[in-house]
C-alpha positions, 0 to 999 in steps of 0.5 A: 862662926855661926853667923859666917856659916849662915851667910855661907850656906844661906848665900849660896843656896839663895844664889842657887834658887835665883839661878834656877828661876832665871834659867826658866826665862832664857833660851836653851843654851843659856838655860843650860849654863844657868842650870849648871851654875845653879847646881854648882852654887848648891854644892858650894853651900852644902858643907855649911848647911850640914855643919849647922844642922848637925850642930842642932841635932837635925840629923834628918835634914843634915842627911838629906842635905849631904845626900843631895850631893850625888843628885846635884852631881847628876844634875851637873852631868845632865846640864853639861853633857846630855839630858839623858843619863845612863839608867844605872847612874840614875838608879845609883843616885836614887839608892844613895839618897835613900840610904842617906835619908834612912841613916839620918832618920835612924840617928834622929830616932835614936837621939830623940827616942822616936819622931816626937818633936816639931823639929823632926816633923819639919825635917821630914817636910824638908826631906820630902820637898828636897827628894821629890824636888831634886828628882823632878828638876833633874827630869826637867819637870816643873813640879819640882818647884812645888816640892822646893816650896814645901822644902823652903817653907819647912826649913824656914819654920825650922830655922825660926824655931832655932833662932837662925834669922839669917837662914830664915830670911834666906829661905823666905827669899828662896821661896819667892824665887822658887815661886817665880821659877815655877810661874816661868816654867808654867808659861814656857810649857803652855806655848809648847802644848798649844803647838802640839795640839795644833 
């Protein structure tokens, strides 16, 4: 069961990162389709990740993964309909995410008696990377990729500590695609900036 969940969660999350990085190389219509598929791939992989993380008492990371669902649904909405979501919807997603993270932190602190373990520190790295990365990606800001790098590095380290080799490999591969996506996004922005200054 553990191997199945690692393949399920890891495979869909890797597919998510591949689609995001490819979306940076395409024209706007194709870009929106790839972004839409990337958000869907994430949503399919979430249940496996949450189950695996809770099984290891990684409450902070589990809560951030689960709280990503509203952010991903917002990303789907923006990719499918309009890049501008109603401000109340954006605020609602933000508050739901913060509440989920607070819930995960409180459970983790209760379980461990504080922030006292290396795994908890790595979970905080995952949380910061995920929150900032997801938010910036929904705003079409390439700096989101940099925060995803923090998230992937922290999660890879956590999976290494817990002996989840399939997910460790998946996180390292995802890191490569996130780096590629950032590079492509940076290249795509440069011509636009040059046009604006001419």
